[in-house]
N, C-alpha and C positions, 0 to 999 in steps of 0.2 A: 491325437494332438490335434486342435485346432489351426487350421491352415490360416495365412495371413488373408488371403479374400476374405474368408466367412467374416476373420476380427473384424475389417475395414466395412463390409456388408452390414456389420451390425452394431458400430460406431455411427458409422458416416449413412449409412443406408444404401448406399452404392458402391459400386468397383469405377474404377476408372475409366471413361471411355472416350473422353471427348479431349479436344486439342483446347489452348486457352484462347485462341482466333476464335471456334467456334462457341466458346461461354460469352465471351467478350460479345460476338456477332447478335446472338439472342438476348442479350438485356440491351441489347440497341448502346453501349459502349464502343472506343476503341480500345483496340491491344493494349496501348500504352495506359490507359486509363484501367484496364483489368491487372494489369501487370503491375500499378501503384498498388491499387487495394491489397492484391494479394502480396508484395511487400510490408505491407504497414500491418497486414494481420501476420506477418512473423514466418511466411514462408518463403522457402527458395524456389527459385526461376525451373519452371519445367522444359524449358529450352526446345517449345513444339513439339514436345512428345503427347501423347494420350494421358494427362495426370489428372484430368479431373471427372469428376461427378455429375451427374444430375443435379443434385444437392447443391453443389459449388455454383451452378448455372443457375438455379435457385437462389442460393443467395444474393448473386449477383443482378438477378432481376429485382428482387428486394432494394438493395441499394440504391438502382436506378432510378425506382419509385421516390426512396427519399427524395431523393435529389430533386426530383421535377415537383414532386406533391410539397414537398417543405421548402420549396423555393430556397434551396441554401446551395451556397457555393461548394463545387467538387472537391476544394482546397479543404476545406470544412470538414466533409464527410471521412476524407484520408484523416485526419487528426481523429475524428471521433472511430474510425474503423483500427486506427493504431493505438490508440486504448484499450477498446474492448480485447483486440490480439495480444498486449502483454499482460492485461487483467485473465485472460483466459489462459496463456501459455502457464503463467506461475499457478493457477488454478489446478490447471492438469497435473503438474509437474508436482504439486504437492500432493494431490490425489494417488498420483501413482507410486509414488515414492513411500506414501505411508501404507499402502495397499501391499507393498511387494514387501518391507518388514515385517507385518503383517505377519504374511504367508511364510518368510523366511525361520519365525521362530514358531509358528504353531502349524504347518503344514508342509512337509517335504515331497508329499507323494503328488501334490497337485503344480500340475505346470503355472508359472505366471501368466502364460496368454488364456490358458482355459478358465483360470480363476479370471481374469478380468470380463472374457466374453461372459460369463455366468453373470457377472455383476452388473455387467449392460444390461442383459435380459431383465435382470429381476429389481434396480436400484436406480435404473436409468430414468426412466418416467417418470418416478417421483423428484430426484435429484432435478430434473429439467424444470420443473412445478416451480421448487424452490427456487431457484437461481430467477426464474420469471419475479416469484413474489420478492425475495430480497433486494432487488435492481428495483424493486416499484418503492421498497419501502426507502433505502437510499436514496433513491432520484429525489423524492419528498423531502426525506431530512436536507438533501444536500440544498435545493432552491431555497428553503429556509432559510438555511445558514447564509448564504448570499444576499437575500432582502436583508437580512438583520444586520451584516458588515457594515462597521461604519467607514461612509467615504466611499465605497464600493461604486466604478463605473465600468462603463461598456469592457474595458481591457482588463476589468478584475483587479484591479489596483486597487487595495483597503487598508484601513487600519486593522490589525489582528493581535492575538495575544498568542504566540506560537513557544513550545517547550521543545528543550532538546535533552533526554536521559541517557546518561550512559553507562555502562559498566566498568567499574574499576580494577584497573590490571587482567582486560581480559584476553590480551594477546599471550602475557606468562602464562596465565592459567590454563587454555587451550594447550601449551607446550605439556602440559603433566596429565591432561584428562584423553581417556580414549576416545576414538570417534561418535560412539553412541554417547558418552557421556553428554561431549559437546553439541549434540544436538539436540539432547534433555532439557541441556541447560537453555541453550537458546529459547525452547520453544518453551519454557516457564517463562524467563525474562517478557516472550514478545506476549502471551497468553495473559498475564496477570497486568501486566504494562495496557493493552489493549481494554481488559474489565476495565480496569482503573477509570481510562480516558473516558470508555461509554456512558460509565455513572453518573459521569460528571458533565453530560452534554458536549464532549468535545469527541476529535476525530483523528486516530492514527493516521498522519500522512503515510509513514513509509517506517519501514524497519528495516536495521544495516546490521543484523547477525548482533552486535555488542550496543547496539544504542537504538534509540524510538526516536522520532520527532514527530511532535501532535500540534493539532492546533486546539484551541481554548475559546468558549463563548465570552470570557471576562479575565481579565488581569487577577483577579479572585481566585475563580474557578481555576485559573492556570497555576497557581501558588498550590489552591485545594490537590490540583492532579499531582503534582511537583513532589509533594507531602505524603499522598497515599502510596506514590509509588517509592518511593525512599521505604514507607512503612512496610509495605508487601515484597519487596526486594532488600533491600537495607537490611530490615529486621530480620532476617532468613539466616539463621547461622549456614545454612547450605549452602548460601548463595553467594556471590562476589557482593562487595558495595556497591553503589553506586552514586552518580552525582545527577543535580538536574541543574540546567539553565533555561529561566523563562522569561520571555523579554515582550513587549507590546509594541509595536511599530509598523512602519510601511513593508506591504508583503505584495505580493504578484503571486494571483489563482490562477494556474494554467496545468490542464490535463490531468486534474487533481493531484499535482502536486504544489510545493508552495516554496517561492524563492523571496531575498531581498534580503534588505538590511537587518532584519529583524532576526530571522532564521539564521542567519552568519555570526551576530552577535549571540545569541540565545548558543551555540555550538562552540563558540570560543569561550565564554562564561565559564564553560562546563570546566574545562582546562584548568581556571584558576579556583573553583569552591572543591573544597572538603568532601570529604568520605561521608556519603551519608545527609548531604546538605544541600540547599537550596539555595541560589543564587540569582540574583537580576539587577537590572539597570536602575539609576533614578527614576526615569520617566515610569516605568512599571512600580515600581515601588511606592510613588506619589498618591499613582489610584486607588492604593491597599486603604482599607479600616485600619487606622491605628489601634483602635480595639479588639481587632481580631489579628492582627498580623505584625508581631515586630520587627522592624526594619532596623540593620546595623552596619554602617558604611563602613567600609574596610579601604584601607591605606589605597592610594593611587600605583597604579600599576601599567606598564602596554600592553595591551590588549592587539594581539596581531590584527591589522586593518582597520582599528578604531583608534589609534594612538592611545594616549594618557590618558585613564579612567578609573574611577572608583566605584568598583565592583559593590552590591549590595547583597546582603546575606538577610533572609529571612525564614522568618520561623513563626508558627501560630503560637499564637501567647495561653497561655492557661483558662480554660474557658467551660 
């Protein structure tokens, strides 16, 4: 069986021989700065032990070069590092869980550690190239989105259309399903929603198991995304029903996430929507083409955090 050191050398490229102080000194950073970056990546403190490799040292040297050559504040680099750490952590967990599940189903003779080593050696280089390519494509798309957002300023406050899709009675349903069935259900919901959002030039901001938060290029495309999600999720008898709230308004874009009144209102409106329906507010409804969409004002009701308001149910007209 593959020993831990061999696996670490195969994945990281080296084994730990350096202390945090040695790594920081080689990069021209203080120990405190190196610790901040290490924590931002999501890793535990080493407490003076020889827990770092030459690969860690090379990575820290690159970070120092980014600070100097990019003329960036160190706090900005910490924020960027945290974003990378959170993204890579989720990606690694997803990959390992997926591969472990496949191994459990199809091969009980091979250890998970041996299989991990085999995959690192065979697909690792290709996957690293793929990560760089996908990052560049998403970077281009992100820059384009920021440039197109109405009213965006240096703090990334903008007028944008956001949507919140939520599975109906998900908690009650999970009490009746086996663990693997819950996982399959969430995978289908997230996968189909992501495909729909991408088709309409939107972006999935985050998923929360039974809900998906997305941002759309315009109110109309937000409504199109919403109804297509209803079609592929609510229209499938094997899946739970879904409700979608879409709101255009002020948002704050930070570290890939979206905050603000529009996001909050979209989430609140889901709570007053009927099954397999799309609901919005009067501001968003007013921006829609009346020949393409039918808007019906609903009776006023209290919406938590927003007081009394009249939600608007929207659907496509026959065309």
